[in-house]
VOBA-1610 file (N, C-alpha, C; in pm, whole numbers, padded with zeros to 5 digits, always signed):
BEGIN
Met+07007-03260+06165Met+06966-03071+06178Met+06896-03051+06072Thr+06800-03122+06051Thr+06743-03130+05959Thr+06559-03109+06041His+06541-02982+05989His+06401-03003+06087His+06287-03036+06001Tyr+06276-03153+05964Tyr+06151-03164+05873Tyr+05998-03166+05946Ile+05912-03124+05917Ile+05803-03152+06009Ile+05703-03262+06002Glu+05728-03297+06061Glu+05663-03468+06082Glu+05528-03463+06155Asp+05511-03320+06268Asp+05434-03293+06394Asp+05269-03343+06315Ser+05189-03434+06340Ser+05097-03451+06250Ser+04985-03379+06301Asp+04993-03287+06398Asp+04926-03177+06492Asp+04894-02995+06364Phe+05068-03023+06348Phe+05069-02925+06264Phe+05060-02905+06106Arg+05073-02997+06045Arg+05014-03099+05931Arg+04853-03069+05913Thr+04814-03146+05952Thr+04633-03131+05991Thr+04578-02961+06011Glu+04639-02877+06070Glu+04582-02767+06119Glu+04630-02708+06015Tyr+04785-02675+05930Tyr+04773-02603+05776Tyr+04713-02712+05703Asp+04653-02779+05710Asp+04636-02869+05533Asp+04419-02843+05580Glu+04361-02842+05735Glu+04230-02761+05733Glu+04264-02552+05695Ile+04338-02521+05769Ile+04313-02379+05704Ile+04327-02354+05542Phe+04471-02452+05486Phe+04446-02397+05327Phe+04303-02480+05273Asn+04255-02578+05307Asn+04106-02669+05284Asn+03993-02545+05294Asp+04021-02503+05448Asp+03938-02358+05444Asp+03932-02252+05352Trp+04038-02256+05311Trp+04036-02127+05246Trp+04028-02114+05060Tyr+04105-02266+05028Tyr+04008-02283+04954Tyr+03828-02324+04912Glu+03817-02344+04992Glu+03719-02420+04994Glu+03580-02273+04995Val+03654-02153+05053Val+03563-02019+05064Val+03577-01986+04938Glu+03757-01953+04888Glu+03759-01894+04771Glu+03692-01975+04607Gly+03714-02121+04652Gly+03585-02184+04545Gly+03490-02121+04538Ile+03422-02132+04617Ile+03259-02091+04663Ile+03251-01995+04629Arg+03311-01898+04627Arg+03316-01738+04569Arg+03322-01772+04443Lys+03456-01826+04399Lys+03390-01842+04253Lys+03294-01837+04169Ile+03283-01988+04218Ile+03136-02045+04172Ile+03039-01966+04175Lys+03014-01880+04322Lys+02880-01801+04316Lys+02924-01674+04227Glu+02993-01633+04221Glu+03026-01487+04086Glu+02997-01577+03928Leu+03050-01659+03897Leu+03075-01747+03756Leu+02920-01751+03728Ser+02860-01834+03864Ser+02644-01826+03865Ser+02626-01702+03813Arg+02684-01597+03889Arg+02643-01470+03844Arg+02611-01428+03716Gln+02709-01460+03646Gln+02747-01380+03549Gln+02701-01473+03432Leu+02698-01640+03483Leu+02569-01747+03401Leu+02452-01659+03346Arg+02367-01639+03509Arg+02254-01555+03511Arg+02233-01453+03416Ser+02302-01369+03439Ser+02268-01218+03391Ser+02258-01236+03210Phe+02388-01365+03188Phe+02441-01336+03021Phe+02244-01403+02960Phe+02252-01541+03080Phe+02134-01580+02993Phe+02008-01490+03036Asn+02009-01432+03099Asn+01858-01331+03144Asn+01887-01234+03000Tyr+01978-01192+02980Tyr+02018-01104+02846Tyr+01976-01183+02702Lys+02002-01276+02738Lys+01963-01384+02573Lys+01839-01361+02554Thr+01753-01419+02647Thr+01632-01423+02644Thr+01557-01264+02603Gln+01593-01218+02638Gln+01535-01057+02607Gln+01555-01044+02499Val+01672-01056+02465Val+01649-01021+02291Val+01626-01117+02238Ile+01615-01253+02291Ile+01482-01346+02169Ile+01378-01325+02180Arg+01291-01220+02296Arg+01194-01259+02292Arg+01147-01091+02190Tyr+01226-01040+02201Tyr+01224-00905+02133Tyr+01259-00902+02009Arg+01332-01008+01932Arg+01381-01037+01781Arg+01227-01139+01752Phe+01157-01164+01853Phe+01026-01245+01753Phe+00916-01220+01892Gln+00880-01044+01925Gln+00743-01082+01980Gln+00674-00994+01868Ser+00554-01022+01935Ser+00417-01020+01833Ser+00449-00823+01784Asn+00354-00824+01636Asn+00386-00723+01572Asn+00248-00623+01592Ser+00212-00695+01693Ser+00016-00612+01666Ser+00142-00442+01785Ile+00222-00420+01842Ile+00261-00287+01908Ile+00357-00233+01810Ser+00361-00288+01688Ser+00408-00207+01563Ser+00335-00161+01480Phe+00181-00239+01471Phe+00103-00234+01362Phe+00029-00157+01408Glu-00002-00140+01532Glu-00109+00023+01649Glu-00017+00114+01581Thr+00136+00127+01615Thr+00179+00245+01593Thr+00176+00259+01456Thr+00191+00178+01330Thr+00176+00233+01218Thr+00022+00208+01225Thr-00074+00214+01287Thr-00221+00300+01240Thr-00242+00446+01239Lys-00207+00422+01358Lys-00178+00582+01423Lys-00116+00688+01315Phe+00031+00605+01275Phe+00054+00680+01215Phe+00051+00745+01078Leu-00015+00626+01006Leu-00097+00603+00898Leu-00211+00738+00926Thr-00296+00689+01003Thr-00414+00835+01026Thr-00370+00979+01064Gln-00253+00983+01103Gln-00211+01101+01109Gln-00156+01176+01007Lys-00093+01125+00894Lys-00033+01088+00795Lys-00122+01144+00642Gln-00262+01101+00685Gln-00399+01109+00691Gln-00473+01215+00650Lys-00392+01258+00775Lys-00447+01415+00836Lys-00373+01543+00770Val-00281+01520+00760Val-00201+01585+00734Val-00171+01647+00583Glu-00162+01517+00512Glu-00211+01542+00355Glu-00390+01612+00287Ser-00428+01589+00389Ser-00576+01672+00348Ser-00560+01810+00356Leu-00524+01811+00500Leu-00484+01967+00559Leu-00396+02056+00463Ala-00275+01973+00406Ala-00202+02061+00292Ala-00230+02075+00164Phe-00368+01979+00118Phe-00443+01940+00002Phe-00532+02087+00042Glu-00566+02140+00100Glu-00653+02246+00154Glu-00588+02326+00104Phe-00475+02346+00209Phe-00388+02473+00177Phe-00333+02526+00059Ile-00266+02402-00036Ile-00241+02426-00156Ile-00397+02506-00233Thr-00499+02470-00236Thr-00632+02476-00289Thr-00622+02674-00238Leu-00597+02660-00114Leu-00615+02803-00089Leu-00551+02910-00177Leu-00384+02870-00142Leu-00313+02920-00241Leu-00324+02907-00379Lys-00385+02836-00453Lys-00446+02876-00571Lys-00566+02954-00590Lys-00633+02955-00515Lys-00753+03073-00563Lys-00693+03210-00506Val-00583+03270-00467Val-00518+03355-00396Val-00461+03382-00517Lys-00402+03289-00604Lys-00346+03348-00715Lys-00372+03381-00857Lys-00526+03338-00839Lys-00641+03389-00934Lys-00641+03503-00963His-00649+03578-00856His-00705+03731-00826His-00599+03804-00863Gly-00500+03782-00898Gly-00354+03863-01029Gly-00270+03844-00849Gln-00333+03877-00744Gln-00232+03868-00624Gln-00089+03822-00588Thr+00001+03893-00523Thr+00135+03786-00495Thr+00043+03697-00392Leu+00135+03600-00328Leu+00105+03533-00305Leu+00035+03614-00123Glu+00137+03686-00053Glu+00157+03757+00031Glu+00021+03898+00022Glu-00003+03942-00037Glu-00107+04040-00109Glu-00214+03913-00065Gly-00241+03814-00119Gly-00375+03729-00075Gly-00415+03664+00029Ile-00292+03661+00136Ile-00289+03609+00234Ile-00343+03705+00341Arg-00283+03820+00311Arg-00285+03967+00374Arg-00482+03981+00373Ser-00522+03996+00239Ser-00673+04011+00217Ser-00744+03916+00275Leu-00705+03783+00259Leu-00792+03674+00355Leu-00789+03719+00469Tyr-00699+03715+00530Tyr-00685+03735+00682Tyr-00784+03917+00733Tyr-00761+03981+00653Tyr-00874+04082+00657Tyr-00975+04114+00642Glu-00999+04003+00535Glu-01188+03981+00503Glu-01263+03902+00640Asn-01130+03833+00751Asn-01197+03702+00816Asn-01244+03828+00928Asp-01100+03882+00964Asp-01131+03969+01072Asp-01287+04081+01090Lys-01281+04150+00965Lys-01362+04198+00938Lys-01536+04145+00895Ser-01520+04012+00868Ser-01660+03958+00914Ser-01696+03955+01001Arg-01539+03868+01144Arg-01624+03880+01264Arg-01626+04008+01311Asp-01563+04121+01303Asp-01647+04234+01326Asp-01796+04311+01329Tyr-01860+04261+01144Tyr-01990+04302+01117Tyr-02078+04171+01252Gln-02063+04076+01295Gln-02151+03942+01292Gln-02220+04057+01452Pro-02364+03972+01389Pro-02418+04068+01546Pro-02427+03953+01674
//
């Protein structure tokens, strides 16, 4: 009463179903692994490019920064010298700034 399957048609269908399933599942996993590897290698490529890129970009940025820094320093120097001139008149800083402001306004009003 053993019902051992010896039907060759059933076994071939069974093998075909599982072979097809394994094949489809294997292809899906290979594609996913391939996608992950491509992503990983693209990431590594970008990291290497970033690390070894030329310094021309940073040189231009540094040059612009230094130019702006020089402008700020020269304006600050001019401002400090003007503040020193204000102090020479024996006024407080606030009084000196007000007098300079009002002197400039008066000179603008009287111009023909």
